[in-house]
N, C-alpha and C positions, 0 to 999 in steps of 0.2 A: 115888286119883285125883288126876293131875294137874290144874291149871287151864290153861285154854288160853289164854294170854298173846300182845297184837299188843306187841312191843319195838318204839317210836318213839324215833328219833332224829333229828339235824335234820343232823349231817354223817358222813363218814365216819370223819374224825380222832377220833369219840367213842365209836364202834359196838367193844364189846365181845361174846364168845361168851359166854354162859350155860353155866352145868353141863348137861349130856345129861340129867338128870332133867326141866330145865324143858322143857314142852309149848312152845314158843315159834315165832312167824313176827316177819321184821323188817321193818323199814318207814323209808328215808330218806327225811325230809318237806323238807328243805332249810333254810335259816334264814330267821327272821320267821314272825310269827303269821298272817298271809295264807297265806303256803306251807304251815305243818302245819296250821292249820284244812282246806285245799283237800286236800292226801294224805292226811290221817285220816277224812275222810267222804267221800271216794272209795271207801277199802277199803272202810269199814263198812256202807256202801250195797250195794258188791260183795258183800260176802260177811257179811250182818246177823244169821247166829247162830253166826257162824264162833270168835268169842273169848270167853272169860269177865270179860277183863279188858284194860284197856289199860296198859301199864306206861312210861312215859318217862325213860330213861337216859342224862344228860348232864351237862355241866358249869356251872359258875353262879359269879357274883363277891356277893363280901359284904360287910358292914360288921361284922359282930359275929362272926364264927368263924373258923377260921385256916387259910388251906390244907391241903389233904388231909382234912379233915373231909367226913363223906359225912353228908346230910340226907337222910331219908324224909319225904317235902311231900305234903298232903292239902289244903291250902288254896291258893287261886292270888287273887293280884290283878294287875288289868290298871292299867299306871301311867298309860298313858295315857288312858284310860277311865276312871280314878280323878280325872284334874284334870275332870270334867264330871259329878261325883256332884250337886251341887248342883240339876241338871237332872233329877237321880230313876233318872240310868243307872246300874244294876246295872255292878259292877266286880269283883265279888270271887264265888268259886265252893268251894265244899266239892265234897272230892271223895266220891263213891257207895262208896268201898271202905271195909270197915271192918274188913280181915283182921291182920296182922301189920306192926307199925309200928317199926322197931328202925333209931336213926339211930347214928351212932360218929363220938361228937365230942372229938376227943383220944384219951384211953387208953380214955376209958368208953363203954358199950353203954347210949344211953338210949331206952327204950319211951314215944315221943311224936310225933306228928307236927310238923312246920314249913310255914312259907310263903314261896311262893314267888312273887317280883314281876318280874313280864311288861311288854316294850314291846318297841318298833319303834327300839331304839337299844342302842349299846352303851356301857353306863354307865361312866364314866372319872372321874368330879366324886364327892367324898364328899358327895354331899348325900342329904339324909335319906329312906328310901322304906319304905312297908308292906310288911314281909317280913322274913324272914331272908338270901333269896337271891337273887339275879336272872338272871332269862335273856331269853330273847328268844322262845319259844316255846310254853310249860306252859300257861298261861292258855287258848291257845287249844285245845289240846289237852285241857285238863279242862272246857272249855266246851261242846264236841261233844259231849264223853262223856257229861256232862249230859243235853243234851238230846237224846241217844240212849240212853238209860236202862245205858249201859256205865259200872261199874266202874272208875275210874284213879285211878293214884300215881306219883309222881317220884323219882326219886332222883339226887339232885344231888353231886356232888363240887364242892367248892370248888378251885377251880384260883387264885383272884386274890384279892384284898383293894381294895376298890375306891377309888380314888383313889390307887393305887401303881403306876402303869406298868403297867394291869390289860390291855391287849390283847397288850404282850409275854409278861409272866406267863402270859395261856390259852395265846399257843402255845407257850411251854415245859414245861407242864405239862402237855400232852395224853398225854403216854405214862405220866408220873406216875396220870394219872386215869384210863388204863385199867387198870392195874395195879391199883391200888385200890380199884376198879370190879369186878375182876375176884375179889379176894378176900373184898369185904363179899358177894359174892352166893353164894359157896362158902359161908362162914360161916353166910348165912341161911336156904338148906337146912337146916342143922340147927335153926333155929328155924320150921319148916313152912313158910317163904314158897315158894308156888308149888302148895300141896297142898290139898286139901280137908278 
């Protein structure tokens, strides 16, 4: 039996078509945490029992990995809220998802989850961040799912190395990201992802 998946993505340029055996609906959220939180909350409230999990698929920058690596992420940090952690604000969310968790790093398949660092800016300098990749939506999506009790995971294709002309690299690498992510999910079918 297949898992009912809500596939969320920020912009059309990042969207791929998942293999036919996936039971999936698509939702474009727009860029940024507010857009992402609003779009996902609205969908889940309109269809409260419709999905077994929410899956975010998209692109990200990194300081630690190489362009073309694909990371399965299950921990999420809000870099804007992290600045206020001394005031007791929660800035980190762990996913409720506990299924298949494979990342493709270099030539290797790694069975572990990674961390996305999310903020409302496009990181272009090599400042240290708490996480393996950076984006602008994943934390908000993970937070909504945690509050509503829906398992959530995120798969990120590394399109750019932070501090090395990131915005241009991101735009140039979108086609490669779609191809790489499509191949990744074809392979993930073999590992049972998307099934009970």
